[in-house]
N, C-alpha and C positions, 0 to 999 in steps of 0.2 A: 279843110284849115288851110288858111293863106300862109305862105312862106315866113312873114313876118311874125305872125302868131305863133307859129311852130317854134321859130327860133327863141321867142320871148318865153315860151313855156320849157323848152330846153335849156335855158339860161338862169331859170330859177332853181338855184342851188338849194335853198332851204326847202322847197317843196321835194325836191328828188331826194334829199338825204333823209327827211323825215319819213317819205314813203318806203325808202331802203331800210330805215330803222323798224318800221312797221312790219315790213316784208322778213327780216331777220328774226325779230320777236315772234311773228307767227311761225316760220320754220323751226324755230327752236322748240316749238310746242311738241312737234313730230319726233324730234330728237329726245326731248325728255320722257314721252309717252313711250319710246324705244327702251331708252336705258332704264328710267326709272320703273315703270310700268312693266317692262320686257313684252311689250306688243306692237305690232306694226299697225296703227290705225290712222291712215292718211285723212281721213273725216276731220281731224283736229286741224287740219289746215284751213277749213272754213266754217269752224265753229267759234262760238262767243265763248268767252270766259276761259280760265284756264292759266297756267303758268308758263310765261309771263304774259301780262298785259299789252297787247300790241297797239291798243288805242292809244296807251299811256307813252309807250314808245314814239309813236306817231307825234303826238303833240308836243312832247319835251324835246323831241330831236327837232321837231320843226322851230319851236320857241329858242332853242338854243343856238341854231343856224341862224336864225333872224339876229339875235342878239350878237352874234359874232361878225355879222356883216354890217349890221347897221347901229349897232350899240345898244346899251342897257337902258339908255332913256330915249329910245325911240318909239314913237306910237305903235308902230306895226309889232314891236316886242312885247309892249303892254298889252295889245290886244291878243297875242299869242299865248303870253303868260296867263292871261285870264280865262282863255279857253281851256287850256292845259289843266288849271285847279278844277274848273267845272267838269270836265271830262273826268279826271280823276277821282273826285268827289261822287261824281255820278256812278261810276264803275264801282265803288267799293261801297256805296251806300244805296241809292235809288235801285238799282239793276241787280244788288246781291240779294236785297229784300225781296225784290219780284220772284227770284229765283226761290228764296225759302218758302214764300208763298206757294209757288208753283209745287214744291214739293208737297205741301199738306194737302194741296187740291188734288194731286195725284193719287195721294192714300186714300182720298173720300172717293176719287173717281174709279178706283179699282172694284169699289163694290158695284158702281153702276156699270161698268164695261166701257167706260170711255177711254180713248187713246190717251197717253200721258202727255203733260205739258213740258216743255223745254225748262230744265232746272238750272243748267250753266249758263246763267245771264251775265253775273258779274264777276266781281274779282275780291279776292281777300285783300287785304292792305300790303301784304308782302308780294302778292303778285303784282300791283299797282306799282309797288316800289321797284322792284326788279324793271317793269316795263320802263318806268320813268328813269331807270339809270342808263338802261340800252340806248335808249333814244339820243342823249347827248353823246355817248360813247360810240355811236355810230356816226352821227351828224357832223360832228365838230372835225373829227380827222378826215372824214371824207371831204368835206367842204375845204378844209385847209390844205390837206395834201394834193384832193384831186379836182376840186372844183365842180362846177356845173356839169350835168351830162353833156351841153353844148361845148364847153372849154375841154372836157375829157376828150369828146371826140375828135375836137380840132388838133389837140396833142397827139392821139393816136393816129390820125391821118397824116400829121407831119412826120410822125417816126416812122409809118409805113411807106411813106413817099406819095400819098394820094392828096391831090390838090384840095 
């Protein structure tokens, strides 16, 4: 990747903070598993479904950061908000229904000796709601207080005396 392309990517605060919100939501699944279910199960870090929805955190964090940078009337925000609604609707609707169908098929497959299908595909509305709140709660303060990864690196560099 060229230097200008890398700088452009690192200066994209909405992308970085949306991804940070997604990562925090995914990490929180491990904490919830440990505290709520009293078990250490790192596999939740790479699984879909569960509390909270990291996809919802990603899309709402990115959309909120775009709105912060470019305004609620900007076309990029309109696109981000539309994608966020589709992702969240899909997570609590289509993917959740697919998980329920997988549960039923698994009960039939037990008789046939087939390996079980993955059933944790979607999210409850509460899981989507919590994820959708995590997104802006991470992205907006991050962008407002710390800026993009490039701005943050430049500030840290000057603070540490690195050119």
